[in-house]
PDBQT receptor file of N, H, CA, C and O in Angstrom, charges set to zero:
ATOM      1  N   MET A   1      30.518 -16.126  -4.991  1.00  0.00    +0.000 N 
ATOM      2  CA  MET A   1      29.549 -15.068  -5.167  1.00  0.00    +0.000 C 
ATOM      3  C   MET A   1      28.137 -15.638  -5.052  1.00  0.00    +0.000 C 
ATOM      4  O   MET A   1      27.872 -16.745  -5.520  1.00  0.00    +0.000 OA
ATOM      5  N   PRO A   2      27.232 -14.882  -4.430  1.00  0.00    +0.000 N 
ATOM      6  CA  PRO A   2      25.848 -15.358  -4.308  1.00  0.00    +0.000 C 
ATOM      7  C   PRO A   2      25.130 -15.337  -5.655  1.00  0.00    +0.000 C 
ATOM      8  O   PRO A   2      25.464 -14.553  -6.544  1.00  0.00    +0.000 OA
ATOM      9  N   THR A   3      24.147 -16.208  -5.782  1.00  0.00    +0.000 N 
ATOM     10  H   THR A   3      23.876 -16.844  -5.060  1.00  0.00    +0.000 HD
ATOM     11  CA  THR A   3      23.373 -16.319  -7.009  1.00  0.00    +0.000 C 
ATOM     12  C   THR A   3      21.915 -15.972  -6.721  1.00  0.00    +0.000 C 
ATOM     13  O   THR A   3      21.338 -16.436  -5.738  1.00  0.00    +0.000 OA
ATOM     14  N   CYS A   4      21.334 -15.158  -7.586  1.00  0.00    +0.000 N 
ATOM     15  H   CYS A   4      21.803 -14.781  -8.384  1.00  0.00    +0.000 HD
ATOM     16  CA  CYS A   4      19.923 -14.765  -7.457  1.00  0.00    +0.000 C 
ATOM     17  C   CYS A   4      19.046 -15.988  -7.703  1.00  0.00    +0.000 C 
ATOM     18  O   CYS A   4      19.271 -16.742  -8.651  1.00  0.00    +0.000 OA
ATOM     19  N   SER A   5      18.044 -16.182  -6.844  1.00  0.00    +0.000 N 
ATOM     20  H   SER A   5      17.861 -15.570  -6.074  1.00  0.00    +0.000 HD
ATOM     21  CA  SER A   5      17.173 -17.347  -6.986  1.00  0.00    +0.000 C 
ATOM     22  C   SER A   5      16.154 -17.185  -8.113  1.00  0.00    +0.000 C 
ATOM     23  O   SER A   5      15.530 -18.163  -8.524  1.00  0.00    +0.000 OA
ATOM     24  N   VAL A   6      15.981 -15.965  -8.615  1.00  0.00    +0.000 N 
ATOM     25  H   VAL A   6      16.488 -15.170  -8.280  1.00  0.00    +0.000 HD
ATOM     26  CA  VAL A   6      14.996 -15.729  -9.666  1.00  0.00    +0.000 C 
ATOM     27  C   VAL A   6      15.635 -15.790 -11.049  1.00  0.00    +0.000 C 
ATOM     28  O   VAL A   6      15.196 -16.556 -11.907  1.00  0.00    +0.000 OA
ATOM     29  N   CYS A   7      16.677 -14.980 -11.265  1.00  0.00    +0.000 N 
ATOM     30  H   CYS A   7      17.033 -14.358 -10.568  1.00  0.00    +0.000 HD
ATOM     31  CA  CYS A   7      17.274 -14.907 -12.606  1.00  0.00    +0.000 C 
ATOM     32  C   CYS A   7      18.535 -15.758 -12.735  1.00  0.00    +0.000 C 
ATOM     33  O   CYS A   7      19.093 -15.858 -13.829  1.00  0.00    +0.000 OA
ATOM     34  N   LYS A   8      18.993 -16.366 -11.657  1.00  0.00    +0.000 N 
ATOM     35  H   LYS A   8      18.541 -16.285 -10.769  1.00  0.00    +0.000 HD
ATOM     36  CA  LYS A   8      20.156 -17.267 -11.633  1.00  0.00    +0.000 C 
ATOM     37  C   LYS A   8      21.475 -16.588 -12.015  1.00  0.00    +0.000 C 
ATOM     38  O   LYS A   8      22.420 -17.265 -12.418  1.00  0.00    +0.000 OA
ATOM     39  N   ASP A   9      21.549 -15.243 -11.893  1.00  0.00    +0.000 N 
ATOM     40  H   ASP A   9      20.781 -14.693 -11.565  1.00  0.00    +0.000 HD
ATOM     41  CA  ASP A   9      22.788 -14.513 -12.161  1.00  0.00    +0.000 C 
ATOM     42  C   ASP A   9      23.597 -14.380 -10.877  1.00  0.00    +0.000 C 
ATOM     43  O   ASP A   9      23.035 -14.331  -9.783  1.00  0.00    +0.000 OA
ATOM     44  N   GLU A  10      24.910 -14.324 -11.017  1.00  0.00    +0.000 N 
ATOM     45  H   GLU A  10      25.366 -14.364 -11.906  1.00  0.00    +0.000 HD
ATOM     46  CA  GLU A  10      25.768 -14.084  -9.864  1.00  0.00    +0.000 C 
ATOM     47  C   GLU A  10      25.808 -12.578  -9.606  1.00  0.00    +0.000 C 
ATOM     48  O   GLU A  10      26.014 -11.793 -10.531  1.00  0.00    +0.000 OA
ATOM     49  N   VAL A  11      25.611 -12.177  -8.348  1.00  0.00    +0.000 N 
ATOM     50  H   VAL A  11      25.444 -12.815  -7.596  1.00  0.00    +0.000 HD
ATOM     51  CA  VAL A  11      25.570 -10.773  -7.972  1.00  0.00    +0.000 C 
ATOM     52  C   VAL A  11      26.467 -10.541  -6.763  1.00  0.00    +0.000 C 
ATOM     53  O   VAL A  11      26.906 -11.486  -6.109  1.00  0.00    +0.000 OA
ATOM     54  N   ASP A  12      26.733  -9.265  -6.475  1.00  0.00    +0.000 N 
ATOM     55  H   ASP A  12      26.376  -8.496  -7.007  1.00  0.00    +0.000 HD
ATOM     56  CA  ASP A  12      27.570  -8.917  -5.333  1.00  0.00    +0.000 C 
ATOM     57  C   ASP A  12      26.842  -9.153  -4.014  1.00  0.00    +0.000 C 
ATOM     58  O   ASP A  12      27.415  -9.694  -3.068  1.00  0.00    +0.000 OA
ATOM     59  N   GLU A  13      25.575  -8.741  -3.957  1.00  0.00    +0.000 N 
ATOM     60  H   GLU A  13      25.110  -8.301  -4.725  1.00  0.00    +0.000 HD
ATOM     61  CA  GLU A  13      24.808  -8.966  -2.732  1.00  0.00    +0.000 C 
ATOM     62  C   GLU A  13      23.345  -9.222  -3.067  1.00  0.00    +0.000 C 
ATOM     63  O   GLU A  13      22.843  -8.770  -4.097  1.00  0.00    +0.000 OA
ATOM     64  N   LEU A  14      22.675  -9.944  -2.197  1.00  0.00    +0.000 N 
ATOM     65  H   LEU A  14      23.082 -10.311  -1.360  1.00  0.00    +0.000 HD
ATOM     66  CA  LEU A  14      21.269 -10.285  -2.381  1.00  0.00    +0.000 C 
ATOM     67  C   LEU A  14      20.413  -9.482  -1.414  1.00  0.00    +0.000 C 
ATOM     68  O   LEU A  14      20.850  -9.152  -0.311  1.00  0.00    +0.000 OA
ATOM     69  N   LYS A  15      19.197  -9.172  -1.832  1.00  0.00    +0.000 N 
ATOM     70  H   LYS A  15      18.843  -9.441  -2.728  1.00  0.00    +0.000 HD
ATOM     71  CA  LYS A  15      18.231  -8.509  -0.973  1.00  0.00    +0.000 C 
ATOM     72  C   LYS A  15      17.187  -9.538  -0.565  1.00  0.00    +0.000 C 
ATOM     73  O   LYS A  15      16.857 -10.436  -1.340  1.00  0.00    +0.000 OA
ATOM     74  N   ILE A  16      16.672  -9.408   0.640  1.00  0.00    +0.000 N 
ATOM     75  H   ILE A  16      16.940  -8.679   1.269  1.00  0.00    +0.000 HD
ATOM     76  CA  ILE A  16      15.600 -10.282   1.110  1.00  0.00    +0.000 C 
ATOM     77  C   ILE A  16      14.293  -9.523   0.927  1.00  0.00    +0.000 C 
ATOM     78  O   ILE A  16      14.092  -8.458   1.509  1.00  0.00    +0.000 OA
ATOM     79  N   VAL A  17      13.401 -10.092   0.102  1.00  0.00    +0.000 N 
ATOM     80  H   VAL A  17      13.565 -10.958  -0.371  1.00  0.00    +0.000 HD
ATOM     81  CA  VAL A  17      12.144  -9.444  -0.241  1.00  0.00    +0.000 C 
ATOM     82  C   VAL A  17      11.003 -10.399   0.069  1.00  0.00    +0.000 C 
ATOM     83  O   VAL A  17      11.092 -11.595  -0.208  1.00  0.00    +0.000 OA
ATOM     84  N   SER A  18       9.929  -9.866   0.646  1.00  0.00    +0.000 N 
ATOM     85  H   SER A  18       9.857  -8.894   0.871  1.00  0.00    +0.000 HD
ATOM     86  CA  SER A  18       8.751 -10.674   0.930  1.00  0.00    +0.000 C 
ATOM     87  C   SER A  18       7.826 -10.648  -0.288  1.00  0.00    +0.000 C 
ATOM     88  O   SER A  18       7.318  -9.596  -0.674  1.00  0.00    +0.000 OA
ATOM     89  N   VAL A  19       7.619 -11.822  -0.884  1.00  0.00    +0.000 N 
ATOM     90  H   VAL A  19       8.032 -12.677  -0.570  1.00  0.00    +0.000 HD
ATOM     91  CA  VAL A  19       6.772 -11.958  -2.059  1.00  0.00    +0.000 C 
ATOM     92  C   VAL A  19       5.684 -12.966  -1.733  1.00  0.00    +0.000 C 
ATOM     93  O   VAL A  19       5.965 -14.133  -1.457  1.00  0.00    +0.000 OA
ATOM     94  N   ALA A  20       4.445 -12.509  -1.766  1.00  0.00    +0.000 N 
ATOM     95  H   ALA A  20       4.217 -11.562  -1.989  1.00  0.00    +0.000 HD
ATOM     96  CA  ALA A  20       3.281 -13.363  -1.477  1.00  0.00    +0.000 C 
ATOM     97  C   ALA A  20       3.413 -14.035  -0.110  1.00  0.00    +0.000 C 
ATOM     98  O   ALA A  20       3.045 -15.198   0.055  1.00  0.00    +0.000 OA
ATOM     99  N   GLY A  21       3.934 -13.304   0.858  1.00  0.00    +0.000 N 
ATOM    100  H   GLY A  21       4.233 -12.359   0.724  1.00  0.00    +0.000 HD
ATOM    101  CA  GLY A  21       4.052 -13.817   2.209  1.00  0.00    +0.000 C 
ATOM    102  C   GLY A  21       5.275 -14.672   2.469  1.00  0.00    +0.000 C 
ATOM    103  O   GLY A  21       5.460 -15.154   3.586  1.00  0.00    +0.000 OA
ATOM    104  N   LYS A  22       6.112 -14.871   1.469  1.00  0.00    +0.000 N 
ATOM    105  H   LYS A  22       5.962 -14.480   0.561  1.00  0.00    +0.000 HD
ATOM    106  CA  LYS A  22       7.325 -15.670   1.638  1.00  0.00    +0.000 C 
ATOM    107  C   LYS A  22       8.543 -14.785   1.389  1.00  0.00    +0.000 C 
ATOM    108  O   LYS A  22       8.543 -13.954   0.480  1.00  0.00    +0.000 OA
ATOM    109  N   LYS A  23       9.564 -14.967   2.192  1.00  0.00    +0.000 N 
ATOM    110  H   LYS A  23       9.565 -15.642   2.930  1.00  0.00    +0.000 HD
ATOM    111  CA  LYS A  23      10.789 -14.191   2.016  1.00  0.00    +0.000 C 
ATOM    112  C   LYS A  23      11.716 -14.899   1.044  1.00  0.00    +0.000 C 
ATOM    113  O   LYS A  23      11.990 -16.091   1.181  1.00  0.00    +0.000 OA
ATOM    114  N   LYS A  24      12.195 -14.147   0.057  1.00  0.00    +0.000 N 
ATOM    115  H   LYS A  24      11.973 -13.179  -0.055  1.00  0.00    +0.000 HD
ATOM    116  CA  LYS A  24      13.091 -14.708  -0.941  1.00  0.00    +0.000 C 
ATOM    117  C   LYS A  24      14.322 -13.826  -1.072  1.00  0.00    +0.000 C 
ATOM    118  O   LYS A  24      14.248 -12.610  -0.900  1.00  0.00    +0.000 OA
ATOM    119  N   LYS A  25      15.447 -14.444  -1.376  1.00  0.00    +0.000 N 
ATOM    120  H   LYS A  25      15.507 -15.433  -1.516  1.00  0.00    +0.000 HD
ATOM    121  CA  LYS A  25      16.678 -13.712  -1.620  1.00  0.00    +0.000 C 
ATOM    122  C   LYS A  25      16.833 -13.530  -3.120  1.00  0.00    +0.000 C 
ATOM    123  O   LYS A  25      16.834 -14.501  -3.876  1.00  0.00    +0.000 OA
ATOM    124  N   MET A  26      16.967 -12.265  -3.548  1.00  0.00    +0.000 N 
ATOM    125  H   MET A  26      16.966 -11.476  -2.934  1.00  0.00    +0.000 HD
ATOM    126  CA  MET A  26      17.110 -11.994  -4.973  1.00  0.00    +0.000 C 
ATOM    127  C   MET A  26      17.938 -10.733  -5.192  1.00  0.00    +0.000 C 
ATOM    128  O   MET A  26      18.165  -9.952  -4.268  1.00  0.00    +0.000 OA
ATOM    129  N   CYS A  27      18.383 -10.551  -6.433  1.00  0.00    +0.000 N 
ATOM    130  H   CYS A  27      18.199 -11.186  -7.184  1.00  0.00    +0.000 HD
ATOM    131  CA  CYS A  27      19.187  -9.379  -6.763  1.00  0.00    +0.000 C 
ATOM    132  C   CYS A  27      18.309  -8.124  -6.734  1.00  0.00    +0.000 C 
ATOM    133  O   CYS A  27      17.084  -8.215  -6.647  1.00  0.00    +0.000 OA
ATOM    134  N   GLU A  28      18.939  -6.971  -6.807  1.00  0.00    +0.000 N 
ATOM    135  H   GLU A  28      19.934  -6.897  -6.878  1.00  0.00    +0.000 HD
ATOM    136  CA  GLU A  28      18.218  -5.710  -6.692  1.00  0.00    +0.000 C 
ATOM    137  C   GLU A  28      17.224  -5.522  -7.843  1.00  0.00    +0.000 C 
ATOM    138  O   GLU A  28      16.116  -5.034  -7.618  1.00  0.00    +0.000 OA
ATOM    139  N   ASP A  29      17.595  -5.897  -9.063  1.00  0.00    +0.000 N 
ATOM    140  H   ASP A  29      18.495  -6.294  -9.246  1.00  0.00    +0.000 HD
ATOM    141  CA  ASP A  29      16.695  -5.751 -10.209  1.00  0.00    +0.000 C 
ATOM    142  C   ASP A  29      15.442  -6.614 -10.041  1.00  0.00    +0.000 C 
ATOM    143  O   ASP A  29      14.326  -6.142 -10.260  1.00  0.00    +0.000 OA
ATOM    144  N   CYS A  30      15.628  -7.853  -9.659  1.00  0.00    +0.000 N 
ATOM    145  H   CYS A  30      16.534  -8.235  -9.482  1.00  0.00    +0.000 HD
ATOM    146  CA  CYS A  30      14.489  -8.753  -9.456  1.00  0.00    +0.000 C 
ATOM    147  C   CYS A  30      13.635  -8.283  -8.276  1.00  0.00    +0.000 C 
ATOM    148  O   CYS A  30      12.412  -8.422  -8.307  1.00  0.00    +0.000 OA
ATOM    149  N   ALA A  31      14.263  -7.732  -7.244  1.00  0.00    +0.000 N 
ATOM    150  H   ALA A  31      15.256  -7.619  -7.219  1.00  0.00    +0.000 HD
ATOM    151  CA  ALA A  31      13.527  -7.223  -6.089  1.00  0.00    +0.000 C 
ATOM    152  C   ALA A  31      12.641  -6.050  -6.486  1.00  0.00    +0.000 C 
ATOM    153  O   ALA A  31      11.497  -5.951  -6.043  1.00  0.00    +0.000 OA
ATOM    154  N   ASP A  32      13.175  -5.156  -7.327  1.00  0.00    +0.000 N 
ATOM    155  H   ASP A  32      14.105  -5.236  -7.687  1.00  0.00    +0.000 HD
ATOM    156  CA  ASP A  32      12.374  -4.024  -7.800  1.00  0.00    +0.000 C 
ATOM    157  C   ASP A  32      11.182  -4.501  -8.625  1.00  0.00    +0.000 C 
ATOM    158  O   ASP A  32      10.070  -3.996  -8.465  1.00  0.00    +0.000 OA
ATOM    159  N   ARG A  33      11.411  -5.472  -9.505  1.00  0.00    +0.000 N 
ATOM    160  H   ARG A  33      12.314  -5.882  -9.635  1.00  0.00    +0.000 HD
ATOM    161  CA  ARG A  33      10.324  -6.006 -10.319  1.00  0.00    +0.000 C 
ATOM    162  C   ARG A  33       9.273  -6.695  -9.453  1.00  0.00    +0.000 C 
ATOM    163  O   ARG A  33       8.077  -6.574  -9.716  1.00  0.00    +0.000 OA
ATOM    164  N   ALA A  34       9.709  -7.410  -8.429  1.00  0.00    +0.000 N 
ATOM    165  H   ALA A  34      10.681  -7.508  -8.215  1.00  0.00    +0.000 HD
ATOM    166  CA  ALA A  34       8.769  -8.102  -7.536  1.00  0.00    +0.000 C 
ATOM    167  C   ALA A  34       7.917  -7.101  -6.758  1.00  0.00    +0.000 C 
ATOM    168  O   ALA A  34       6.717  -7.309  -6.583  1.00  0.00    +0.000 OA
ATOM    169  N   LYS A  35       8.537  -6.017  -6.291  1.00  0.00    +0.000 N 
ATOM    170  H   LYS A  35       9.512  -5.849  -6.433  1.00  0.00    +0.000 HD
ATOM    171  CA  LYS A  35       7.788  -4.985  -5.565  1.00  0.00    +0.000 C 
ATOM    172  C   LYS A  35       6.757  -4.313  -6.467  1.00  0.00    +0.000 C 
ATOM    173  O   LYS A  35       5.631  -4.051  -6.044  1.00  0.00    +0.000 OA
ATOM    174  N   GLU A  36       7.148  -4.036  -7.714  1.00  0.00    +0.000 N 
ATOM    175  H   GLU A  36       8.063  -4.250  -8.057  1.00  0.00    +0.000 HD
ATOM    176  CA  GLU A  36       6.220  -3.409  -8.655  1.00  0.00    +0.000 C 
ATOM    177  C   GLU A  36       5.039  -4.326  -8.963  1.00  0.00    +0.000 C 
ATOM    178  O   GLU A  36       3.894  -3.875  -8.984  1.00  0.00    +0.000 OA
ATOM    179  N   SER A  37       5.306  -5.596  -9.198  1.00  0.00    +0.000 N 
ATOM    180  H   SER A  37       6.237  -5.963  -9.181  1.00  0.00    +0.000 HD
ATOM    181  CA  SER A  37       4.215  -6.522  -9.517  1.00  0.00    +0.000 C 
ATOM    182  C   SER A  37       3.305  -6.734  -8.312  1.00  0.00    +0.000 C 
ATOM    183  O   SER A  37       2.097  -6.911  -8.473  1.00  0.00    +0.000 OA
ATOM    184  N   GLU A  38       3.866  -6.719  -7.120  1.00  0.00    +0.000 N 
ATOM    185  H   GLU A  38       4.847  -6.575  -6.989  1.00  0.00    +0.000 HD
ATOM    186  CA  GLU A  38       3.060  -6.850  -5.903  1.00  0.00    +0.000 C 
ATOM    187  C   GLU A  38       2.131  -5.638  -5.740  1.00  0.00    +0.000 C 
ATOM    188  O   GLU A  38       0.968  -5.789  -5.368  1.00  0.00    +0.000 OA
ATOM    189  N   ALA A  39       2.653  -4.436  -6.021  1.00  0.00    +0.000 N 
ATOM    190  H   ALA A  39       3.598  -4.313  -6.324  1.00  0.00    +0.000 HD
ATOM    191  CA  ALA A  39       1.846  -3.221  -5.917  1.00  0.00    +0.000 C 
ATOM    192  C   ALA A  39       0.719  -3.222  -6.953  1.00  0.00    +0.000 C 
ATOM    193  O   ALA A  39      -0.403  -2.821  -6.644  1.00  0.00    +0.000 OA
ATOM    194  N   VAL A  40       1.006  -3.664  -8.164  1.00  0.00    +0.000 N 
ATOM    195  H   VAL A  40       1.917  -3.990  -8.415  1.00  0.00    +0.000 HD
ATOM    196  CA  VAL A  40      -0.011  -3.725  -9.212  1.00  0.00    +0.000 C 
ATOM    197  C   VAL A  40      -1.096  -4.724  -8.824  1.00  0.00    +0.000 C 
ATOM    198  O   VAL A  40      -2.281  -4.461  -9.025  1.00  0.00    +0.000 OA
ATOM    199  N   ALA A  41      -0.704  -5.855  -8.278  1.00  0.00    +0.000 N 
ATOM    200  H   ALA A  41       0.259  -6.069  -8.115  1.00  0.00    +0.000 HD
ATOM    201  CA  ALA A  41      -1.676  -6.875  -7.872  1.00  0.00    +0.000 C 
ATOM    202  C   ALA A  41      -2.592  -6.359  -6.762  1.00  0.00    +0.000 C 
ATOM    203  O   ALA A  41      -3.797  -6.606  -6.790  1.00  0.00    +0.000 OA
ATOM    204  N   GLU A  42      -2.031  -5.648  -5.793  1.00  0.00    +0.000 N 
ATOM    205  H   GLU A  42      -1.052  -5.448  -5.770  1.00  0.00    +0.000 HD
ATOM    206  CA  GLU A  42      -2.840  -5.103  -4.709  1.00  0.00    +0.000 C 
ATOM    207  C   GLU A  42      -3.833  -4.068  -5.232  1.00  0.00    +0.000 C 
ATOM    208  O   GLU A  42      -4.997  -4.052  -4.832  1.00  0.00    +0.000 OA
ATOM    209  N   GLU A  43      -3.362  -3.210  -6.126  1.00  0.00    +0.000 N 
ATOM    210  H   GLU A  43      -2.416  -3.223  -6.452  1.00  0.00    +0.000 HD
ATOM    211  CA  GLU A  43      -4.234  -2.175  -6.658  1.00  0.00    +0.000 C 
ATOM    212  C   GLU A  43      -5.351  -2.762  -7.523  1.00  0.00    +0.000 C 
ATOM    213  O   GLU A  43      -6.493  -2.309  -7.454  1.00  0.00    +0.000 OA
ATOM    214  N   SER A  44      -5.025  -3.755  -8.324  1.00  0.00    +0.000 N 
ATOM    215  H   SER A  44      -4.096  -4.123  -8.380  1.00  0.00    +0.000 HD
ATOM    216  CA  SER A  44      -6.062  -4.364  -9.165  1.00  0.00    +0.000 C 
ATOM    217  C   SER A  44      -7.083  -5.104  -8.311  1.00  0.00    +0.000 C 
ATOM    218  O   SER A  44      -8.271  -5.116  -8.635  1.00  0.00    +0.000 OA
ATOM    219  N   GLU A  45      -6.635  -5.719  -7.230  1.00  0.00    +0.000 N 
ATOM    220  H   GLU A  45      -5.670  -5.709  -6.966  1.00  0.00    +0.000 HD
ATOM    221  CA  GLU A  45      -7.574  -6.391  -6.325  1.00  0.00    +0.000 C 
ATOM    222  C   GLU A  45      -8.511  -5.377  -5.680  1.00  0.00    +0.000 C 
ATOM    223  O   GLU A  45      -9.703  -5.640  -5.527  1.00  0.00    +0.000 OA
ATOM    224  N   ALA A  46      -7.971  -4.215  -5.299  1.00  0.00    +0.000 N 
ATOM    225  H   ALA A  46      -7.002  -4.001  -5.424  1.00  0.00    +0.000 HD
ATOM    226  CA  ALA A  46      -8.792  -3.177  -4.687  1.00  0.00    +0.000 C 
ATOM    227  C   ALA A  46      -9.844  -2.668  -5.671  1.00  0.00    +0.000 C 
ATOM    228  O   ALA A  46     -10.982  -2.407  -5.281  1.00  0.00    +0.000 OA
ATOM    229  N   VAL A  47      -9.471  -2.525  -6.940  1.00  0.00    +0.000 N 
ATOM    230  H   VAL A  47      -8.546  -2.737  -7.256  1.00  0.00    +0.000 HD
ATOM    231  CA  VAL A  47     -10.418  -2.052  -7.952  1.00  0.00    +0.000 C 
ATOM    232  C   VAL A  47     -11.542  -3.069  -8.142  1.00  0.00    +0.000 C 
ATOM    233  O   VAL A  47     -12.710  -2.692  -8.231  1.00  0.00    +0.000 OA
ATOM    234  N   VAL A  48     -11.199  -4.343  -8.203  1.00  0.00    +0.000 N 
ATOM    235  H   VAL A  48     -10.249  -4.649  -8.130  1.00  0.00    +0.000 HD
ATOM    236  CA  VAL A  48     -12.213  -5.384  -8.379  1.00  0.00    +0.000 C 
ATOM    237  C   VAL A  48     -13.142  -5.431  -7.177  1.00  0.00    +0.000 C 
ATOM    238  O   VAL A  48     -14.355  -5.568  -7.336  1.00  0.00    +0.000 OA
ATOM    239  N   GLN A  49     -12.582  -5.320  -5.972  1.00  0.00    +0.000 N 
ATOM    240  H   GLN A  49     -11.597  -5.209  -5.844  1.00  0.00    +0.000 HD
ATOM    241  CA  GLN A  49     -13.415  -5.344  -4.771  1.00  0.00    +0.000 C 
ATOM    242  C   GLN A  49     -14.355  -4.145  -4.744  1.00  0.00    +0.000 C 
ATOM    243  O   GLN A  49     -15.518  -4.273  -4.361  1.00  0.00    +0.000 OA
ATOM    244  N   GLN A  50     -13.857  -2.989  -5.148  1.00  0.00    +0.000 N 
ATOM    245  H   GLN A  50     -12.913  -2.885  -5.459  1.00  0.00    +0.000 HD
ATOM    246  CA  GLN A  50     -14.696  -1.791  -5.172  1.00  0.00    +0.000 C 
ATOM    247  C   GLN A  50     -15.812  -1.950  -6.209  1.00  0.00    +0.000 C 
ATOM    248  O   GLN A  50     -16.953  -1.562  -5.960  1.00  0.00    +0.000 OA
ATOM    249  N   MET A  51     -15.484  -2.514  -7.357  1.00  0.00    +0.000 N 
ATOM    250  H   MET A  51     -14.557  -2.829  -7.560  1.00  0.00    +0.000 HD
ATOM    251  CA  MET A  51     -16.464  -2.718  -8.414  1.00  0.00    +0.000 C 
ATOM    252  C   MET A  51     -17.569  -3.681  -7.961  1.00  0.00    +0.000 C 
ATOM    253  O   MET A  51     -18.732  -3.521  -8.331  1.00  0.00    +0.000 OA
ATOM    254  N   MET A  52     -17.193  -4.673  -7.163  1.00  0.00    +0.000 N 
ATOM    255  H   MET A  52     -16.248  -4.803  -6.863  1.00  0.00    +0.000 HD
ATOM    256  CA  MET A  52     -18.168  -5.661  -6.706  1.00  0.00    +0.000 C 
ATOM    257  C   MET A  52     -18.880  -5.232  -5.428  1.00  0.00    +0.000 C 
ATOM    258  O   MET A  52     -19.773  -5.936  -4.955  1.00  0.00    +0.000 OA
ATOM    259  N   GLY A  53     -18.504  -4.103  -4.870  1.00  0.00    +0.000 N 
ATOM    260  H   GLY A  53     -17.779  -3.532  -5.254  1.00  0.00    +0.000 HD
ATOM    261  CA  GLY A  53     -19.165  -3.613  -3.675  1.00  0.00    +0.000 C 
ATOM    262  C   GLY A  53     -18.730  -4.294  -2.405  1.00  0.00    +0.000 C 
ATOM    263  O   GLY A  53     -19.483  -4.311  -1.432  1.00  0.00    +0.000 OA
ATOM    264  N   PHE A  54     -17.533  -4.859  -2.379  1.00  0.00    +0.000 N 
ATOM    265  H   PHE A  54     -16.921  -4.845  -3.169  1.00  0.00    +0.000 HD
ATOM    266  CA  PHE A  54     -17.013  -5.538  -1.196  1.00  0.00    +0.000 C 
ATOM    267  C   PHE A  54     -16.711  -4.530  -0.106  1.00  0.00    +0.000 C 
ATOM    268  O   PHE A  54     -15.968  -3.579  -0.349  1.00  0.00    +0.000 OA
ATOM    269  N   LYS A  55     -17.261  -4.702   1.087  1.00  0.00    +0.000 N 
ATOM    270  H   LYS A  55     -17.865  -5.474   1.284  1.00  0.00    +0.000 HD
ATOM    271  CA  LYS A  55     -17.070  -3.748   2.158  1.00  0.00    +0.000 C 
ATOM    272  C   LYS A  55     -16.365  -4.358   3.369  1.00  0.00    +0.000 C 
ATOM    273  O   LYS A  55     -16.304  -3.728   4.425  1.00  0.00    +0.000 OA
ATOM    274  N   GLY A  56     -15.835  -5.566   3.233  1.00  0.00    +0.000 N 
ATOM    275  H   GLY A  56     -15.885  -6.077   2.375  1.00  0.00    +0.000 HD
ATOM    276  CA  GLY A  56     -15.161  -6.241   4.336  1.00  0.00    +0.000 C 
ATOM    277  C   GLY A  56     -13.730  -5.778   4.512  1.00  0.00    +0.000 C 
ATOM    278  O   GLY A  56     -13.251  -4.905   3.789  1.00  0.00    +0.000 OA
ATOM    279  N   ARG A  57     -13.068  -6.361   5.461  1.00  0.00    +0.000 N 
ATOM    280  H   ARG A  57     -13.458  -7.070   6.049  1.00  0.00    +0.000 HD
ATOM    281  CA  ARG A  57     -11.653  -6.040   5.723  1.00  0.00    +0.000 C 
ATOM    282  C   ARG A  57     -10.775  -7.012   5.003  1.00  0.00    +0.000 C 
ATOM    283  O   ARG A  57     -11.164  -8.151   4.745  1.00  0.00    +0.000 OA
ATOM    284  N   ARG A  58      -9.599  -6.567   4.679  1.00  0.00    +0.000 N 
ATOM    285  H   ARG A  58      -9.283  -5.641   4.888  1.00  0.00    +0.000 HD
ATOM    286  CA  ARG A  58      -8.602  -7.444   4.077  1.00  0.00    +0.000 C 
ATOM    287  C   ARG A  58      -7.293  -7.170   4.735  1.00  0.00    +0.000 C 
ATOM    288  O   ARG A  58      -6.288  -7.793   4.393  1.00  0.00    +0.000 OA
TER     289      ARG A  58
């Protein structure tokens, strides 16, 4: 059985998720948590850029 690289649990199948530009194999629960944290990080970065008046591209 495959093992999740994040939580080290044995699972039926692994999902491939891109985290910080790197692809990682992890279970569905860890993949959901990674997607949520990535979305929060993007949104907080956008708020900080808006607060500082950043008008460039990202």
